[in-house]
Structure formats: C-alpha cells, structure tokens
N, C-alpha and C positions, 0 to 999 in steps of 0.2 A: 390636708389643707397646710400648703408652705406657708413659713413665719418671716416676713420681710419687717427689718426696719431703717427707715429714710432718716438721716438728718438732714431736716428740710429746711436749711434756712434762706434757700434763695428762689428766684424765679423758678430756674432748671429743676431742682427740686420738688419745688412744688409742682414743676410738668410731670414729673417722673412720678409723683405721688397720683397725681389727677389718671395717667396714663394706665396706670397699674389697678387700680380702684375698680373694682367690681369684678374681675377679672380669675377669681378665685384663690388669689391670696390673703393671708390677713395682713394687714398693713399695720404697721406704728410708723407715726410722723412725729419725729422729735425736733422742737423748732424752740428757741431761747425765749421768746418774749408772746407776751396775750396776743400780738398784734397780727406774729405769725402764727399763731392757735387759729384767729377770725379767719384768715386765708384759707384754710385749709376745712373748714365747718363744713361737712353736707356732703362731702363724697363718701360716697359707701362702702362699709369691710374696713375704714381706715379710725384706728384709735390715734388724737393728737397729746402729746404731752408736752404742755409748756415748762419751761425753767432753765435756767443754764446749770450744766454740771459739770464738774470738775473729774479729773481722771478716777477717783477710787467710785465716786458716786455712777459715773457711766459704766465701770467694770459691776459694779452692785446690781445695776439695772439691765444689762446683757444675760449676768447669769441667773437672774430672772424669768427673763422674757423668751430665753431659750432659742433665739432667731437663728434660721436657718440662712440667711444674709443679714449685711450689715453696708447700707451702701451710704459714704462719706459725702453730700452734696452742699457742703457749709460752703463760703464763700473764700475763692482763692487766695484773700490776704486773711482768711482767720485759719492763720498756721499753728498757733496754740490749740485751737479747738482739734484740728486735723492730726496732731499729732498723740493728744489726748483719745481719740476713737480710736486710732490704730493701736494705740498700747493697750485699750479694755479691751478690743478686739482680739491681740494677740494672747493676753492673759484668762479671756473665756474660751479659749481657741472658737471663736467666731470669724466665718469666712469675712473679710474688710474688700470693699471696692470702692475706688476713688472715683465719683463723677466729676471730669473736667467742663470747666470753660473756655470753649476756646478766645484766640486772642489776638486782636487785632492792630494793634499798635505798632506805628512804626516809627523810625527816627524824626521822620519829616513830620510828625503830628507836633511838634513842641520839644521845650526841654525837657529831657529824661533824666529825672533821678533814681536813684537803688531804694530809697525811704523818707519816710517822715522829717528824719532828722536831716537829713540832706535838703529835703523840699523848704523847712523853714529858715534854713541859710541861705540858701538861694533868696527866698522872698526877702530875705535883710537887706538885701543889694536893690530892692524895687522900689518904684514908687506906684502909686493908684491904686484903687481899691481891687480887693482879692476877691472870690465868690469861690468858696470853698464845699467843695461837693463828697465830700469822702467822709461825710456820718461823724456822730459824736464819739466814735471812740479813741483817737485820739487826739481830738480837740484842744486837752490841755498843753500839748506841746506847742500848737501854733500859738495859746494865748499867754505863754509866759513872757514875749515880750509885748511889754507895751506898746509900742507905737503899732507893731504887727496889728496885733488884737483891735486897735483902732479903725483899721482898714480891712479887717475878716466882715464877709458876710458867708454865715452858714447854712450850709443844710441839711437839715436833720429831719428822721422819721418825725409826725406827728404824735410822740409819747411822750409821757411823764417824766420818765426815767430821760430822754432827750435832752425834754427843756430844763431839767434838775441840772444835766451836765452844763449847759451853757451859761445858767445861773453862777454854778460854779466858781466856773472859767472868765466871767467878766463880761460876757457879751453882750452887749447893749441887747435891748429889747426888738429895736426896730432893725435890727442887725440880723436876726432870727428869720430862716422861711422854713415853716416847719409844714414838710409837705411829703406824701410816700411816692413814689418815682416806681419804674423808670419814666424818664421823661423824653417828651418829642422835639426835634429841632426850633419850634415855634414856641414853646414854652419854656424852653432853656435862652434860647434869643429874649424873650421877655423878660427874665430874671436879670439877665447882664446886663439889659438896658437900664430895669429900674433902677440895680445897685449901680450904674455905671462903671462896673467893674474892666481895669485893665488887666486883669488877669484870670484863669477859671482853672483851677486844681484838681485833677480828676485821678481817680487809677486807671490803673488797665482794666476795665469793667468790662471788656469784648460787648456781642450785642447783648445780650441778655441785662446787661446793665445799660446800654443807652450811649455807649462808648463815642459810636459815630454821632447820634445827632447833637453830643455835646460838642463835638469838634465843629459841625459844620456850622452850629450858633455862634461858635468863638469865632470862625472866619468872619461872617457876618457882623460880627459885632465890633471884629477889628481888635479881638483881646487876646492874648499872649496864653498858652495852653503849657502848664508842667504838669508832667505825668509822673507818676511815683511807679516806680516797678513792681513785680509781683514779688513775693516771694518764692524761695525753690519749692518748686511742687510735687508732690509723689505720683507715681507713673498712676495713670486711672484710664479712662475712657470716657470719650463723649455720649450725651444722649442717648442716641439712636446707637450707639453699640450695647450701653447697658441695658436698654431696652430689649433688644433682639435676644441677646446672651440670657436674662431671665427670663423671656419668655418661654426659649429651646430647653433650660433648665428645669422650669419648676410646671413645663407641659400647661402653660396658661393660654383662658379660653383667647378666642381671639380679640383683639381690639376692635370698639365699635367707634366708626371715621366718625367724626365729628365736624362741617361743615357750617361757614356762618357766610349768609348772603347777604351782603352790605353793601347800601349806596355810598357813593364816596364824594357826593355834593358836585359842587360845580365844576370841577377839577382845582382848583387852589386849595393851602394848608386850613386858610380862614371858613372855607364851607367844610371841614370834614367833622364830624363830632367823635364826641369823647368814647362813645360805642366803638365807633371803628378804628379808634387809637387803641383801647382796648383788644379788640380782637386782632389787631396786627402784633400786637404782643404776644398774644397767644398762640397765631398760627405757627405753622412749621413749613407752610407750601401756600403762596400769592398765585392766584389765578384769572387772568381778564384778560381783555385786550391792551394794546402794546403803549396806549393812550392813558388809563386805569393803573397800570401797572406804572406808569413815568409819573405818574401822579402822588403816589405813596413811597413811604419810605420801606425800601424792601433790602437794606443792609441784614444781613445774615439768613435771610429767606431763599428757600428754593423758589422759583417761580416758573409759570407755565402759561404759555400766549394763548389763549383760545377765547374764541366769543360764542359759537353755536351749544344750546345745551347739551346735544346728545354728547357733542365732543367733550366738553366741560364732566357730563358723566361719566364716561368713558375713561376719562384719566383719572378721576378718583379712585372708581371702582377697581383700575387695573395698578394703583399705586400701591408698592408692599412696603415703604418703608415711612412715609408719613400718613399720621392720625387725624392732624389738626387743619382742614382745611380754609382757607378764607378766597371766595370769590369777589372778585370786584364790580360794584355796577355804575353806571354813570349815574347823576343823578340822585333819584330818591329810589329804594328800590319799588317802590308801588306804583310808579307814576312811567309807565311805558315802558319796563325793563323785562329782561328776562328771567326777574326771579321766578313769576308766576311757572314756565316751562321747567325751570330747574327741579321748582318744590316737586311737580310731579314727576321728572325724571330721578332724583333722589328721594324718593316717598318712603323707601325703605331707611333711611338712615337718618341719624340725627341732625334735624336742619334748623339753625336761627336765620330770621331773616330780621336787617337792622334797617330803620329808615335811613337817609340821607336826606340834605335840603335842595330840593329839586328844583328844575328851573323858573316853575311856575310859581311859587314862594317868593322865589330868588328876585325874578325879574319885578314881578309887582310889588316886592318892598323899595326897587331901586326907583320904582315910577311912583312909587308912594301912594298907593292903592290897595284896595282887601281886593281877594280875589275869589271870594264867597258867589260872585255873580259870573263868574267867568268859567266859560265851555272849554275844557280842554280835549284836542284831540292831537291826531300825531299823523303827517302825511310822510312819515321816515318808513319807508317800504312797507307801506300800506295804503289803501283806497278811503279815501275821505271826499265828502262831498261838501268841501271849503265853502262854497258860495251858500249852500242851503244851511251851512250852521251858522253863518254871518247876518242870513237875512231872518234866524228864527231866534237869536239869543243878542244879549247887548253887548255882550264881547266875548272874544273867542280869541282864547291863548293858542298856537299851532308849534310843533315840534317838525322842522323841515330837515331835510337830507340829503346830501348829497352837492354837488355842485351845481350853483345857480335856484337851489331850494327854495330859498326864500324869494327872490326876483322870479321867479315863475310862479310860484303861491300869489305872488301879490297881483303878476303881470292877468291869472287866471281873474281874480278878483276886480280887476279893473275893465275886462271884457264883460264880465257878469253884470255890469254895470253899476258897482260899489266904491268908484272910485275917489267918491267924495268921503267915504267913511275916515275916521281918525284911528293910525295903524303906529305903532311904535315897533323897532327890531333891537334884539338882543345879540351882541358877537359878541362870541368867548366870552361867556359870563365866566364870570370868577377864577380871570385869567389877568395876569397885568395889562394886557392888550385891549381888555373888555370896551365895548363902546355901545352907546344907546344912540338909535335913533329915531327922531319923531318928526311924525307929518302926516300926511295922506297918504292912501294905496298908492294914489296916480304916483304921487311924486317920490313915495321911498320904489315906486317898481323902477324908477330911474336911475336908482345909487348903485353903486358896485357893493354887493353885501359877501360877508366871509360866508363859507361853507358851513361851522359850527356857530348856526342862528337860531335864534327862535320869534315870534312874531305874536302881537297883539293884535285885534282886530278890534275897534270898539264903533256900535253901529244904535246912532239914536233914532234909528227909525225901525226898530228891529219888530217883526210879529207883525208887522203888516202884510205878510202873503197870506193867500188864502188859507181857512183851515180848514174847512169842509168841500167835500166834491161837490160837482154839480156846476161847472166852469158854462157860463153860457156860448153856445156854439160859435158865437161868434169871435170868442178867443183862439179859435186854431185855424190853422191856415184849409178851404177847402176848395175841394175841386170836383169833377162827378164819381170820386171814389166814397163806395158807402161810409156813414158815419152813424156812431150809434150815438142818437139825439140827448139833449144834456137830461131831459125827464126822466127818460128809460136808461139813464149812463149813473142818473146819480141811485135809483133803485138798484139797478142790477150790484152796485158798487157797495151799497149798504147790504145786500143779500151777501156777497160775497166776502164781507167783513175781514178784508185782509188787516195785518198787525203791524207795527213799525219793524219790524227783520223780515217779512213774509217773502217768500219765494214764489211770483206769481207768472202764472203762463198767460198771453194774450193773444189766443187763437183766433187765427183770422182779422190780423189787427187793424186794418184796412187805413182811415187816416189816422190813426194812433191814438184819437181821443180817452179810450178806454186805458191804453199804457200810458198815457201822460199822468191820470190821474190817479192811476193805483202808483204810479212812482211817486209822487206827492206824499201819497199816504202809508209807503213802505221806503221809508226814507232810508231806513239804515239794511233794508232787503237788497231784493233783486228783481226787475220785471224785465220778462223773455217775451217780446214783441213778432209772432210766428205769422209773415205773409208772404204768398207766393207769388205776387203778383209786381212786376218793378215798380208801376208806377205809384202802386199804393204803399210799397215800401219808402218811394223820396221822400213822400208825401208824411208818411210817420215820422223819416229821419228829419225834415225840415221840423215838424210838430215839436219835435224832441230836442232839437235844436235853439226853439222860441221859447221854451219852457226851460233850457238852460239844466236839464236832466242826465247826471252823472250815474245813476243805478239802473238805467235801462241799457238792453243787448238786443240789436235786431238779428230776425234770424232769417233768412231765406230760404224760401222751402215750403212744400206741401207736408202740412200732417196727415198721420204721425211719423212719417220717417223723417221730419225735419225736428222731431223733440225728443229723439232715441240720445244724442250727446249730451243733453243738457241736463244739471242738477236736479234732481227732484222736486215737485213743484209742493209747496204746502196750499195752496190757491189757484185756481186756473180758470180764465171766462171764454167762456165758446163765441163768438160772435161770428165767425161763419168757419164751416167745415168742410164744402167741396166734396158733399156726398160720403164724407169718412166717418161721420158721427160717432158709429160704435165701434170701429177702430180707435180712434183720439182718447176715445172714453177709456176702453181698454188700456194704451198705453199709460194714461195720467196712471188709474188704479195701479198698473205692477209696477210704476215708480214709487207712490205713496197711496198705500190701502185708503189713509184717511183724506186724503186730498178733498179739499171743498170747491166743487163745481158748481157754475153758475152758467147756464146756457140760456140763448135766446132764439125763440123758434116768432117767424112772422108768416111761412107760408105754412099751409095744411099738413104737407107732407113732414117738414119739419118737425110740427107738433106731435104727428102721431107716432113718430120714432124718439124723440124725447118722453112719449108718453110711456112707450112701451119698456124704453130702457130704464124709467123712476121706479118701475115696480123691482126692480134688481138692488136697490139700496136701501141704507136700512131708515135715511131720513131723506123725504121728498115733499118741498114745498114749491107750487105752483101759485103763483100771480099774472092775472091777464091784467095789462096795464095801456090804456086808451087816452090819449093826451091828444087836447084840442089847442088851436092856436089861435089871434083873433088875426081876421083879414079885413082888411076895409073896403067897402063898397058904397059909393055916395058917401053920404056922409053918416051912412051906419058902420058899427063894427059887429061883424058873426063871426061866430068859432067855425074854425073848420078842422073835422076830424081829421086824425093824422092814422096809418095803418096801426092795426092793435097789435101788441109785441106780449108774448107769454115768456116770461121770466120763471125758468127751473132753477131751483135750486137743490143739489144733489150731495149727499153725502154720508159713508159708512159709520 
C-alpha cells in the first residue's frame, strides 16, 4: 500500500485528502492547528498530525514516514512553509508535488498591491473603516500605526492563538470578528455593513477562499477593495490534475461519487440554508434547472443544466472528472421535488438529501398562520381534484405550474361553487418582486397572476360533503335508463369495499349512480364507467358533471372488448353484462387475478349464471335484498315491494 503525505492546511488540501481516503493509500495529513485537525477527523485510513514544523522537523518527519509522495497543499501566501516542505523533500529524496490554487484576480477588482507593507502604506493615505480579511498572521504590520489600528476590523479564525495575537496587537474586542470561512456574499455584505467599512482588504484567495463573494459584497456595500498579490509560486498542478496523476501512478481503487440533493429555498439568498452553503463549497459540479443554477454562487464550479432524473443520473455516471455533485432542487427537497426519483436513480451511489425552506412554510409565515392544518397538493404536471380537496379540508395549499396556472385553478373552484372561499396568492416568493394577493376565490380569479405562483384556499364550510355512500335516488338526473337504486347501491358498495386509491370498473354504468358514489370513495383513485348505449352514456356524463368529479373516465363500448385497453382494476361492479357475463369475468381476472367483483342479478337467468361462476372463486358471498318503499293509498301508507336483487361478491 502506497504512503502519501499531504500538507493540508487549505480547502483544496482537505478536498484532496477526502478524495483519496479509503481508496487503497495510507494517508498522513499535516495541519498547523488543532482546528485543522478537527476538520479532517473521521476520514478512513487517514492519520492527522497537528502542529507547526520548521525545516529540520519536517525533514525528520519525512525520514521517519518513508512516504512515496508528498503533496504541498499549503496556502498560496504561505511561501515560507512551501520552501521548507520543498527543502525537506529534497533532503530526504521524497517526491514533491505542489497543489496550486487557481487565481481569479483581475486589475479591475480594486487597488492591487504587491505585499502587506505596500497595503499598509496605501491605507495610511485613506479614511474610513477597514475590514481586514487576511487573518492574524500579518496583523502586527497593520497595527503599528495607531490611527490605522483604530479603523481596523479584523476577521480571524475562532482560535485562542488568533485572539491572543489580536490582543497583543491592541485590537479592540469589538473590532474582532472571529469566524471560520469561506463566507458567501451575504455574510460578507453583512460584515461590511455592520462595520461600516469603506475598505475591504483581501488576498487573491481564489474561488476556494471565497474571493469572488468578497468582491460582489464590496460592490453592493460601496466599499473599495485592496488586493494583496500572491508571492511567486512554485510550479505545480491543479487539484484535478494531482488527483488523476495519483490515481494512475498508485492504481488507486475507483473513487466513490458523492451526490448531494439540496433544496435551495425560494430562490433568494435569504432562504438558502447553511447546509446548502456547505454543499456549494464542497461540490465540484453543480446540476439543476437554469433557474436553480442562477440562484446560487456557481463561481469556480462546473455546471450542467438538467431537470429530468434520468438525465441527471446519466450525467453523473458518465462523468470521469468530478466526484462531488450537488443537484439543486426548488424549495424543499421533500416537497413535490425531484429528490424521490433521484434517490431511486442514484441508489448505488452515496447520496445525501438536504431540506430547504419550501413554499408552503414560507408562504404561511408570510400570512402569519401555522400550516399544520393545511392540505398540500400540486397541480404542476399532475392530476389533482382540487375542488374535492377544498371541500374536504379547512385549508388547501396548491403548487401551480405554467402560464395562467393559478388563474385556471381559481376559475375551476369558482365554477364548482367555491367562489366565496377566502384565498391568497403568492407570486415569485423569495424574490425581490415578491407579491402577496388576498381576497376570495372569485375576486382573485380576475387578477393577473404570475406563472411562478402558489395559492392557499381556506374553506370555513369544509367537510360538509356526504361522507357515506347511499345517496338518495333524487340526487341524480334520471330518465328511462336503468339505475341501481339507493338501498341496493349502498349494500353493493359496502360489499365492493373500494379504497381511497382503488381503480374501479362500473360495467354497464347506466345512469352512473354507482360510478358517482364509487368515485366519491376512491378520491385518489380512478373509476371507469363502461356503457354501450349512447343515451345512457350521456346521462352518466351529466351526473358525473353534476357531482363535479374529476377522477372518472367514461368508456363507450361493449364489455369485455371495451375493457382491454384500460388499466388493471382493483374492484369491479357488474350491473349489466349484455349476455357476456362469463367473458367479462374472465377478462377482469386476466387483468388482475385478485380483483374484487360485485355483480347484481334480477333475472333468474343471470342468477343461474352467477351461481355457476361463483363455484370457481375461492371466496363467494351472496345476499338477497328485498326493498319495500311506501305508497300512499287514500289516507293510508302501504309498502310496495320492489324486485328482489341478488348481490354476489366474488374474489380469489
């Protein structure tokens, strides 16, 4: 097993150690501080050595370690450390390789000075507070001038050694910002504003050191930037080149790709979590829709625009360069996002899922209301019976998609008689142009609403819809078309026992009374009403519209031929068979051997046929139902018997 030593005092040094860990090499990571040691703990097959070493100590350390390769991943401004490592490698005949950090500095970034001394001299001729982001190492040079020291706000690591240097240099405690970076644009901006800094001093730290984020924050805060140039650098390689060279030379086992699926919140920086910021720093490739990529800081990262789970998974599997991927998802990764499909598509890789601030919690917070009583649904590319949801719940939150998505949803509710319900619309939540509209369903349906919107509907009369089957016959439109009467229908549906998500066939639907009641039970399922007579089809259609059902499909034709193209049923009611009873049952069993069948018989011929068929089922229940209805004759009420009905329940 090869032995590799990494002087890993930088972000890219830690990334290299993480990329090599557990792949067949014995790794030693050298860091200067206990804090650096803490950042590297937990990596497999990695020994961490903390503490500063001079040249002689490094030479002794390398002789004892007998390393096959030393990687110098120290800071680009730690020129003395680089020279000591190089000299120790030469003295011990140990292969040396410098890991370089890319530079993004340009002349237009601000005032460029060659070193710390020049920076101090430059600042002496200025006025205003100074945010110093170069750490504690050269702090004494800035603090020798008492006037400049009073204007300094210093950002240092949260370590006792750093705070001790600040104290020795005479920096006031309220001028010390002890924090670990790198920092994003918003954090830099907050510090500049809190310190009222007119100047920001930085080194050319590259993307790994958050250089671009500092520049953008300074521009927003109207602060001027002073950039301290880098010392002369030894020749070396970038991280990807170092990694690929080590993999080839030492025949390391393939690197396991790591994928983070992260919700980015509403789109603005204010709703992005610290977990997302950490994932952004760690990733070397960002993937997502263009809107998602535009919402985060992509500086220094390779990006790939994709939305579909299959396309994202294929891109990650085929990538031979990157190892740490961040897939950006809208809002919260657990709320109607692509995370579920991606977890399945990437199940053989190491996947982490990070939540975000979703539109539901964000919008309800804007409205000053809790959301534990809110039913959340999505109309974005999926079927949803929004009218039923609003009738069944006190509050419904809906994601809407596409142009006029919100207006169409509100129009549907108004047409369903729900126009008086209170409603709120949230447009472009989390963006500067965010807007919240309040009113009723009817009033907001007349408004111009942006495509990127959500709606919340509150119904104080929720739950008034009938919860049990057995609607009165008078509730349906009727003509001479046969109809399964209320009492028989209620018993038949009790025997059929469909669930919330059942797929139900109503064979010989007639007036559609069984279809309607089955659809009200299977609200998240689907009901197929099969009928061959045009007049009966039209009556069924009118009754379906009367009850505003969206989970019903009318199928014109004769069973069993009309059943062939339909999805497999979980339940089937046979109210009329046109003489094809056996072939209908055989078709149902072919589609689903466990289908639950309820069939009714009025004639002796159908009764005989069902009796014969019932012998072929593992479970069979038969009930004879005789219903009498009152009829007034003179001053008396007499019960008039209806035709007896036999109800067969069959299942294997």
